[in-house]
C-alpha positions as CSV (number, residue, x, y, z in Angstrom):
1,M,6.9,31.6,8.1
2,K,10.5,29.5,7.2
3,A,11.2,28.2,3.6
4,A,11.0,24.5,4.4
5,S,7.7,24.6,6.1
6,K,6.1,26.5,2.9
7,K,7.5,23.5,1.0
8,N,6.2,20.5,3.5
9,I,3.1,22.7,3.4
10,I,2.6,22.4,-0.4
11,L,4.1,19.0,-0.4
12,I,1.3,17.4,1.5
13,A,-1.4,19.8,-0.2
14,A,-0.3,18.1,-3.5
15,L,-0.4,14.8,-1.9
16,L,-3.8,15.4,-0.8
17,V,-4.5,16.8,-3.9
18,V,-3.0,13.5,-6.4
19,S,-4.1,10.7,-3.8
20,S,-6.7,8.5,-4.3
21,G,-8.5,5.8,-2.3
22,A,-6.6,2.5,-1.3
23,F,-7.5,-0.5,-2.6
24,A,-4.9,-3.0,-1.7
25,G,-7.2,-5.4,-1.2
26,T,-9.5,-5.4,-4.0
27,T,-6.9,-6.6,-7.2
28,G,-4.6,-9.2,-8.0
29,T,-6.9,-11.8,-9.0
30,E,-3.8,-13.8,-9.8
31,F,-3.4,-14.5,-6.0
32,Q,-6.8,-15.0,-4.8
33,S,-6.2,-18.8,-4.8
34,L,-3.4,-18.6,-3.0
35,Y,-4.5,-16.3,-0.3
36,T,-7.7,-18.5,0.2
37,W,-5.5,-21.5,0.6
38,I,-3.1,-19.5,3.0
39,N,-5.7,-18.7,5.0
40,G,-7.4,-21.9,4.8
41,V,-4.4,-23.4,6.5
42,V,-3.7,-20.5,9.1
43,T,-7.6,-20.3,10.0
44,G,-8.1,-24.2,9.8
45,Y,-7.8,-27.3,11.4
46,F,-4.2,-27.1,10.5
47,G,-3.9,-23.4,12.4
48,K,-6.0,-24.5,15.6
49,A,-3.7,-27.7,15.9
50,V,-0.2,-25.5,15.9
51,A,-2.0,-23.2,18.0
52,V,-2.7,-26.0,20.7
53,A,0.7,-27.8,20.1
54,A,2.4,-24.1,21.2
55,V,0.2,-23.5,24.3
56,G,0.9,-27.7,24.9
57,V,4.4,-26.7,24.1
58,G,4.6,-23.5,26.9
59,A,3.2,-25.5,29.2
60,L,5.8,-27.9,29.2
61,I,9.1,-25.7,29.3
62,S,6.9,-23.6,32.1
63,I,6.7,-26.9,34.1
64,A,10.1,-27.9,33.4
65,R,11.5,-24.4,34.4
66,T,9.2,-23.2,36.7
67,N,8.7,-19.9,34.4
68,P,5.5,-18.4,33.3
69,I,6.8,-16.6,30.3
70,P,6.8,-20.1,28.2
71,I,3.0,-20.4,28.6
72,L,2.2,-16.7,28.0
73,A,4.5,-17.0,24.9
74,G,2.4,-20.0,24.0
75,V,-1.2,-18.4,24.7
76,G,-0.1,-15.3,22.5
77,F,1.4,-17.2,19.4
78,A,-2.3,-18.8,20.0
79,I,-4.2,-15.3,19.8
80,F,-1.7,-13.6,17.5
81,E,-2.5,-16.7,14.8
82,Q,-6.4,-16.9,15.3
83,Y,-7.2,-13.2,14.8
84,T,-4.1,-11.6,12.6
85,P,-5.8,-13.3,9.5
86,T,-8.8,-11.2,10.2
87,I,-6.8,-7.8,11.1
88,V,-4.9,-8.2,8.3
89,S,-7.5,-8.5,5.8
90,G,-9.8,-5.4,7.6
91,I,-6.5,-3.2,6.6
92,L,-5.6,-4.8,3.4
93,T,-10.0,-4.1,2.0
94,A,-10.4,-0.7,3.4
95,T,-10.7,2.0,1.3
96,I,-10.9,5.9,2.2
């Protein structure tokens, strides 16, 4: 075995021994009110209004240019805005 691969194996073994569970979404209660406010804005009526506006503006631009890409971008933005908070929350609260 090469010396570099032995070092890599030792490094990986050390990381596995030293590593512990991930707690990214369970600490930092001082930011909880900010998170709750931003999550409420994005997933509430304001977020829905922005999503509908993105689809509407994309539709108008698509009609003006006779190109379907702007409305697809608006729909993509609306889907991204709707599901991203749930995905991020799921990733950050996952524990190993």
